[in-house]
C-alpha positions in Angstrom: 0.0 0.0 0.0 1.2 3.5 -0.9 2.0 5.6 2.1 0.7 9.1 1.3 2.3 12.3 2.5 0.2 13.8 5.4 -1.2 17.2 4.6 -3.8 19.7 5.8 -7.3 18.9 4.5 -9.7 21.1 2.6 -13.4 20.5 2.1 -15.6 21.7 -0.6 -19.1 21.1 -1.9 -22.5 20.7 -0.4 -25.3 18.2 0.0 -26.7 18.9 -3.6 -23.3 18.7 -5.3 -21.5 16.3 -3.1 -18.8 16.8 -0.5 -15.2 16.4 -1.6 -12.3 16.4 0.8 -8.8 17.0 -0.6 -5.7 15.8 1.3 -5.5 14.9 4.9 -3.6 12.9 7.4 -2.3 16.0 9.3 -3.9 18.0 12.1 -6.1 15.1 13.2 -7.7 14.4 9.8 -7.9 11.2 7.8 -6.5 11.1 4.3 -9.2 11.5 1.7 -9.1 9.4 -1.6 -7.2 11.2 -4.4 -9.8 13.1 -6.3 -10.1 13.5 -10.1 -11.0 16.8 -11.7 -11.2 18.3 -15.2 -12.2 21.6 -16.9 -14.9 22.5 -19.4 -13.8 23.2 -22.9 -16.6 25.5 -23.9 -17.7 29.0 -23.0 -19.3 29.2 -19.5 -21.8 31.8 -20.6 -23.3 29.3 -23.1 -25.4 27.9 -20.2 -27.1 24.9 -21.7 -23.9 23.6 -23.4 -21.9 24.2 -20.2 -24.4 22.3 -18.0 -24.4 19.4 -20.5 -20.6 19.2 -20.5 -20.4 19.3 -16.7 -23.0 16.6 -16.3 -21.2 14.4 -18.9 -17.9 14.9 -17.0 -19.6 14.0 -13.7 -21.1 10.9 -15.3 -17.6 9.8 -16.4 -16.4 10.1 -12.7 -15.1 13.6 -12.2 -15.2 14.6 -8.5 -15.1 18.3 -9.3 -15.2 20.5 -12.5 -13.5 23.8 -13.2 -15.0 26.5 -15.4 -13.4 29.6 -16.8 -14.9 33.0 -15.8 -12.9 35.7 -17.7 -16.0 37.9 -18.2 -18.9 39.1 -16.1 -21.4 37.2 -18.3 -19.6 34.0 -17.2 -20.0 34.7 -13.5 -23.7 35.7 -14.2 -24.2 32.3 -16.0 -23.0 30.5 -12.9 -26.2 31.4 -11.1 -28.1 29.3 -13.6 -25.5 26.6 -14.1 -24.8 25.6 -10.5 -28.4 24.6 -9.6 -28.5 22.3 -12.7 -25.4 20.2 -11.9 -24.5 17.6 -9.3 -20.7 18.1 -8.9 -18.8 20.8 -7.0 -17.7 23.7 -9.3 -14.4 25.5 -9.3 -14.1 29.0 -10.8 -10.9 29.7 -12.7 -9.9 33.3 -12.1 -7.1 35.3 -13.7 -6.4 39.0 -13.7 -9.8 40.2 -12.6 -10.3 39.8 -8.8 -13.9 41.0 -9.3 -14.7 37.8 -11.2 -13.7 35.8 -8.1 -16.0 37.8 -5.9 -18.9 37.4 -8.4 -18.2 33.7 -8.6 -18.3 33.4 -4.9 -21.6 35.2 -4.7 -22.9 32.9 -7.5 -22.3 29.9 -5.3 -19.1 28.2 -6.6 -17.4 25.7 -4.3 -13.7 26.6 -4.8 -11.6 29.4 -6.4 -8.6 28.9 -8.6 -6.5 32.0 -8.2 -3.0 33.1 -9.4 -2.1 35.9 -7.1 0.8 36.8 -9.4 -1.8 37.9 -12.0 -3.4 40.4 -9.7 -1.0 43.2 -8.9 -3.0 44.8 -6.1 -2.4 42.9 -2.9 -5.6 44.5 -1.4 -7.7 42.9 -4.1 -6.2 39.5 -3.4 -7.0 40.1 0.3 -10.6 40.9 -0.6 -10.9 37.6 -2.4 -9.3 35.7 0.5 -11.7 37.3 3.0 -14.8 36.5 0.8 -13.7 32.8 0.6 -13.0 32.7 4.3 -16.5 34.0 5.1 -18.1 31.3 2.8 -15.6 28.6 3.9 -14.4 28.1 0.4 -10.9 26.7 -0.4 -8.5 28.4 -2.8 -6.0 26.8 -5.2 -3.0 28.9 -5.9 -0.7 28.1 -8.8 2.9 28.6 -9.6 2.7 27.1 -13.0 5.8 27.5 -15.2 3.8 29.5 -17.8 2.4 32.0 -15.4 4.9 32.7 -12.7 6.3 36.2 -12.8 9.8 37.2 -11.9 9.8 39.1 -8.6 11.5 42.5 -8.5 11.5 43.1 -4.8 12.8 39.8 -3.4 15.6 38.7 -5.7 17.8 37.9 -2.7 15.6 35.0 -1.7 15.7 33.6 -5.2 19.4 33.7 -5.2 19.4 31.8 -1.9 17.1 29.2 -3.4 19.2 29.1 -6.6 22.1 28.0 -4.5 20.1 25.2 -2.9 19.1 24.0 -6.4 22.3 24.7 -8.2 22.9 21.1 -9.0 19.5 20.5 -10.4 18.7 20.7 -14.1 15.7 22.8 -13.3 17.3 24.8 -10.5 16.3 28.2 -11.9 12.6 27.3 -12.2 12.5 25.6 -8.9 14.0 28.6 -7.2 11.3 30.9 -8.8 8.5 28.5 -7.9 9.5 28.1 -4.2 10.1 31.9 -3.9 6.7 32.7 -5.5 4.9 30.2 -3.3 6.5 31.7 -0.2 5.4 35.2 -1.4 1.8 34.1 -2.2 1.3 32.1 1.0 2.5 35.0 3.1 -0.5 36.9 1.8 -2.9 34.1 2.9 -1.3 33.5 6.2 -1.5 37.2 7.1 -5.2 36.8 6.9 -5.3 33.6 8.9 -6.4 31.6 5.8 -5.1 28.0 5.4 -7.7 26.3 3.2 -5.2 26.2 0.4 -4.4 23.7 -2.4 -1.1 24.2 -4.3 -0.3 23.5 -7.9 3.1 23.7 -9.8 2.5 22.6 -13.3 4.7 22.6 -16.4 4.7 20.9 -19.8 8.1 19.4 -18.8 7.4 16.1 -17.0 10.8 16.1 -15.3 10.2 19.6 -13.9 6.8 18.5 -12.7 8.4 15.7 -10.7 11.1 17.9 -9.3 8.8 20.8 -8.4 6.2 18.8 -6.6 8.8 16.8 -4.8 10.5 19.9 -3.4 7.2 21.6 -2.6 6.0 18.5 -0.7 9.1 18.9 1.5 8.4 22.5 2.4 4.6 23.0 2.7 1.9 20.9 4.3 -0.9 22.0 2.0 -2.6 19.4 -0.3 -1.2 19.3 -3.8 -3.1 19.5 -7.1 -1.1 17.4 -9.6 -1.0 18.1 -13.3 1.1 18.5 -16.5 0.0 21.6 -18.3 -0.2 21.8 -22.1 0.3 18.1 -22.3 -0.8 18.0 -25.9 -3.2 15.6 -27.8 -4.3 12.4 -26.0 -2.0 10.3 -28.3 1.1 11.8 -26.7 -0.4 13.6 -23.7 -1.3 10.3 -22.0 2.4 9.3 -21.6 3.5 12.9 -20.9 1.0 13.0 -18.0 0.8 9.6 -16.6 4.6 9.0 -16.3 5.3 12.0 -13.9 1.9 12.0 -12.1 2.1 8.2 -11.6 5.6 8.6 -10.2 4.5 11.3 -7.8 1.4 9.4 -6.7 3.4 6.2 -6.2 5.8 8.2 -4.0 2.9 9.3 -1.8 2.7 12.9 -3.3 -0.5 14.3 -4.6 -4.1 14.7 -3.4 -6.1 15.7 -6.4 -5.3 15.2 -10.1 -6.1 16.8 -13.5 -4.8 15.2 -16.6 -4.8 17.8 -19.4 -5.4 16.9 -23.1 -6.1 18.9 -26.2 -9.2 16.6 -26.6 -12.5 15.7 -25.0 -12.2 16.3 -21.3 -14.0 13.0 -20.6 -10.8 11.3 -21.6 -9.0 13.2 -18.9 -11.4 11.8 -16.3 -11.3 8.2 -17.6 -7.5 8.1 -17.8 -7.0 9.8 -14.4 -9.3 7.3 -12.7 -7.6 4.4 -14.4 -4.2 5.7 -13.1 -5.6 5.8 -9.6 -7.2 2.4 -9.9 -3.9 0.9 -11.1 -2.1 2.4 -8.1 -4.9 1.2 -5.8 -5.5 4.8 -4.7 -9.1 4.6 -5.5 -11.6 1.6 -5.3 -12.3 0.6 -8.9 -15.8 1.0 -10.3 -16.8 -1.3 -13.1 -14.9 -4.0 -14.9 -11.1 -4.4 -14.7 -10.3 -5.6 -18.2 -6.9 -7.1 -19.2 -6.1 -8.4 -22.6 -3.1 -9.8 -24.4 -1.3 -7.7 -27.0 -1.8 -10.3 -29.7 0.7 -12.1 -31.8 0.9 -14.5 -34.8 -0.8 -17.2 -32.7 -4.2 -15.6 -32.5 -7.0 -17.1 -34.6 -9.8 -14.7 -33.8 -10.4 -10.9 -34.3 -9.0 -10.1 -30.9 -8.8 -6.3 -31.4 -12.5 -6.0 -32.2 -13.4 -8.5 -29.5 -11.6 -6.6 -26.8 -13.3 -3.3 -27.7 -16.7 -5.0 -27.9 -16.1 -6.6 -24.5 -15.0 -3.3 -23.0 -18.0 -1.3 -24.2 -20.5 -4.0 -23.4 -19.2 -4.7 -19.9 -18.8 -1.0 -19.2 -22.6 -0.6 -19.7 -23.7 -3.8 -18.1 -21.4 -4.6 -15.1 -21.2 -2.6 -11.9 -18.7 -4.5 -9.7 -14.9 -4.4 -10.3 -14.9 -7.9 -11.8 -11.5 -8.7 -13.3 -12.0 -10.0 -16.8 -9.2 -11.4 -19.0 -9.4 -11.7 -22.8 -6.6 -13.8 -24.2 -5.9 -14.6 -27.8 -4.4 -18.1 -27.4 -3.8 -20.8 -24.9 0.0 -20.5 -24.8 0.2 -17.7 -22.2 -3.6 -17.3 -21.6 -3.8 -19.5 -18.5 -0.8 -17.9 -16.8 -1.7 -14.3 -17.7 -5.3 -14.8 -16.6 -4.4 -16.2 -13.2 -6.4 -14.2 -10.7 -9.0 -13.1 -13.2 -12.6 -13.6 -12.1 -13.7 -14.4 -15.6 -11.4 -15.3 -18.4 -11.6 -16.3 -22.0 -8.9 -18.1 -24.1 -9.5 -17.8 -27.8 -8.4 -20.5 -30.3 -9.4 -21.6 -33.8 -12.5 -19.4 -34.1 -13.6 -20.6 -30.7 -13.3 -19.5 -27.1 -13.1 -21.3 -23.7 -14.5 -19.3 -20.8 -13.4 -19.8 -17.2 -14.9 -18.4 -14.0 -12.5 -18.3 -11.1 -10.5 -21.1 -12.6 -13.4 -23.3 -13.5 -14.2 -24.0 -17.2 -17.8 -23.1 -17.9 -18.2 -22.8 -21.6 -16.7 -23.6 -25.1 -18.3 -21.4 -27.7 -17.8 -20.5 -31.4 -16.3 -17.0 -32.1 -19.6 -15.4 -33.0 -21.0 -16.3 -29.6 -18.0 -15.3 -27.4 -19.3 -11.8 -26.5 -22.8 -12.9 -25.5 -21.5 -15.9 -23.6 -18.8 -13.8 -21.8 -21.4 -11.2 -20.8 -23.8 -13.9 -19.5 -21.0 -15.4 -17.4 -20.0 -12.0 -16.0 -23.6 -11.2 -15.1 -24.1 -14.6 -13.4 -20.9 -14.1 -11.5 -21.8 -10.6 -10.5 -25.1 -11.8 -9.2 -23.4 -14.4 -7.1 -21.0 -11.8 -5.6 -24.0 -9.5 -4.7 -25.8 -12.4 -3.1 -22.7 -13.3 -1.1 -22.2 -16.6 -2.9 -18.8 -15.7 -4.4 -16.0 -13.2 -3.7 -14.0 -11.1 -6.1 -10.5 -12.3 -6.7 -10.9 -15.7 -5.1 -10.0 -18.6 -7.3 -12.0 -21.7 -6.8 -9.4 -24.0 -8.6 -6.2 -23.5 -10.5 -6.6 -23.0 -14.2 -5.8 -26.1 -16.1 -4.5 -25.2 -19.6 -6.6 -26.7 -22.4 -5.0 -29.4 -24.6 -2.8 -27.3 -27.0 -3.4 -29.6 -30.0 -7.0 -30.6 -29.6 -9.2 -28.5 -27.2 -9.7 -25.6 -29.5 -9.9 -27.5 -32.7 -6.7 -26.3 -34.3 -4.1 -29.0 -33.5 -4.9 -31.8 -35.9 -5.2 -29.7 -39.0 -1.8 -28.2 -38.3 -0.3 -31.6 -37.7 -1.8 -33.0 -40.8 -0.3 -30.2 -42.8 3.1 -30.6 -41.2 3.0 -27.1 -39.7 3.7 -28.4 -36.2 5.1 -31.5 -34.7 2.9 -33.7 -32.5 3.9 -33.4 -28.9 4.9 -36.8 -27.4 2.6 -37.9 -24.5 -0.3 -35.6 -25.5 -3.6 -37.3 -25.9 -6.0 -35.2 -28.1 -9.4 -34.4 -26.6 -12.5 -34.9 -28.6 -15.0 -32.0 -28.3 -18.3 -31.7 -29.8 -18.7 -28.5 -31.8 
């Protein structure tokens, strides 16, 4: 089990939109599950479109959703948007402190603020006081693309530069830490501690270095992310590598994966990362599949996608399902799966917790697999079976007879008959 870094804890949301806790483990709090968030891609003032997008993100599993409010018509729209959604809303504020005050008045549940973009310290203080009155947390960012060189505290940056002189990213780390100290001082002066910190960059190695150093110096929960990660095709690796590394090291309390794509993908991939690290309890099927090779004799790519979509819609419990393209590695790779199928010569053998339950032609595989998953799920719900509990060891099928491919190959001279193997006769 991953030992997470203890932090202060912030709470946001309400009964209608759900209560989300971020961080914990310090000051007498219990660590909350790592939360997943995303951000709308459309204009907030387009109310119906914004509501539909937020609800789609919530249905995908987002714990909170951020919206941009660069104009007054955006904060005005929040008054109609918030009653129509069922997930906490974060207002993303830059440059105009008045937008933050308007968003707070409209009923948002959290503010994302970059104090470096608001030059008047009194205006920042006004936002802090408004959030304090409403008991709303604030996320402050020192993202690489938005931090501003300080003109009045260069000495501190030089001191930090010395600390990080041997680090590839020493310059940026010095700026980030110095800016955080400067920002936090404003909040602490007003006795405000419901803070979440982010330090994003498009450079994955800088992301790891920045969050690692920040986690050593401040006890606030951390919002992890790689900004400007790019399209999903490349952004997945650019995001998951550094964020997974940090999370596996116990660093990070809420996550946003950023793609130049449909934000629902951000939610799905973020959740899958947390599931794989056992930082969240999985919802729905845990599907594993072999990468295919020259041994497969069914359309495995299509089958895997059909299984994924079908089980996603039909199965609630985190049943582990294995779809394997042949019987060479199938039994070993599927060990521990609740339901597994090994495909052969246009056929498939289905196992449930190690017990063989069906042998069906290729065109019936999907329906048979779904039926077995449903039956197994019903047994689990009824207390008649347990997830991840093998009944018997999987016995590999006869490699030259069980799936109907062996004799034809032997007759053609494609393979040698294995001494000591007695072919099985199976009715098709």
